[in-house]
C-alpha positions, 0 to 999 in steps of 0.5 A: 528944144526936145520934148522934155523941156529943159530937164533932160537931153535924151539921145538914142543910139544909131544902129551898127553897120555890121548888123545889116547889109550894105544895101539895108543899112542906110535906110535903117539908119534913116528910119531910126533917125526919123523915129528919133526925131518924132519923139523929140530926142535931143540927138543920136549916139553914132558909134565908132570902132574898126568893125563899123562904117565912119561915123561922120559919113553916117552923122551926114546921112542923119542930118539929111533925113531928119528936121532937128536931130542932132548927131552924137559922133563918137570921136576915137583920137587914134583915127584923126588928128584934131584939126580933122575933126574940128573941120568936120564939125564945123563943115556940117554945122555949116552945111546943115545949120545944126549942132553936132554933139561929140562923144569923146573916147579915151579908150574903145576896144582894146584889141582895136587899138593894139591893132593900130599900134596904140599901146598908151595906158588908161589914164594917158588915153584920158590925158590925150583925150583931154588935150585933143578936145581942147584943141578942138574947142580952141579952133572952133570958138574963134576965127583967129589963128591958134598955137597950141603946144601939148604933150601929144599935140602941137599946132602953130598959128592954125585958123578954123574955116568956116568959122563956127557960129557960137550957137552951133558950138558942139555939146560935149560928152565923155565916159566918166565911169573912173576917176580918170574919166571924171577928171577929164570931164572937168577939164574939157567942160564935158558931160560925164556919162557912166553906166549906172548901177540901180539908183538906190546904189548910186547915191551910196558912192564915195565922193568922186572928186570935183563935180563935172559940169553935168552928169548922164547915163547910158540906159535901156528901157522896156516899158509897157502899160503892164509890167508882165508884158514888158517883162516878157517883151524884154525876154523875147528880145534878149534870150538866154544865150550860152555863147553870149555868157562865154563872150562876155566872160572873155570880154572881162579878161581883155577890158581895161574899162572902169565901166565894164568892171563896175557893171559886173560888180554891180551883177553880183550885188542883185537889186531888190526884188521889184526893182526895174533894174536889169543886167541880163542883156549886158551879162549875155553880151547882147548890149553893153548897158543896163536896162529898166524894165517895167510898167511905166510907173516903176520905170519912171519912178526909177528914172525920177531917182536918177534925176534926183541925183543930178543925172541930165542926160540919158543915151538910150540903147539901140531901138528896134522899132518906134515903140522903143522910143515912144514908150521910153518918152512916155516914161521920161515925160512921167519922170520929169512931171513928178515931184522930186 
């Protein structure tokens, strides 16, 4: 149980190894893990790409330095077979008696995929991830041998050992910013995670099709008692950066991610004055999610709007110190305790 009751699942995000030396990185992972555990986060997202250390090894470090926090491991189908990923889930749960969450990837950085010889088209990557996840689930949901025949993966009478206790079955998330992502979330029974616009724009979207089992968003938060203090801190953390603006423009030219295009479109449709919604860090290539900035009441009110729209899972940006999570937790508690 997290500190927010059954209303929401709150996840932090793990630091990336490329931002630290080899000696400092394990200590920083341990620190952020303990901060996340202390405020009652359900789990912590651990990224994966060609430039950082293996997320399964980071997950092991998270499990050994916390009491309740669950790793949310990003799973890239190009990196390992479904059996190997299922074996990691079963083994970590067996060793630590704790649930492992999985953030299923369909894409990732395009240049990373090309470097590994993967040129699969955008929607086909989602089809591949659906098969990958269904095979993983089949392996983890029974101790009996299973067979699987798909377009991308095949299995013949394979059994998962150690068996997975039903109560530790992994939670599943997947990017849900595109129609293909939404359909994949429905197919595999996952929470569809979006990079949202302001809550007032989210509720004007067209019918996205069949509803996924649950919906979530990625969001950063800078909240303080005084709004001026929050905005001052936000600009200190994310200063103007010309090189970042250039890098963002280049990324837009090469990305085929729906969420990247959506956020860039939202950046052109500015929220109303007084809105806590802030895309400056995204536009300067300093982070990849929107931020909510302001006093606790203002940020909590915007979070309440997302809750009222049906979002129940929230993945926060990488914290720089304990106060990032502590103050975000205050805003979330205010949001969950307020009347719809």
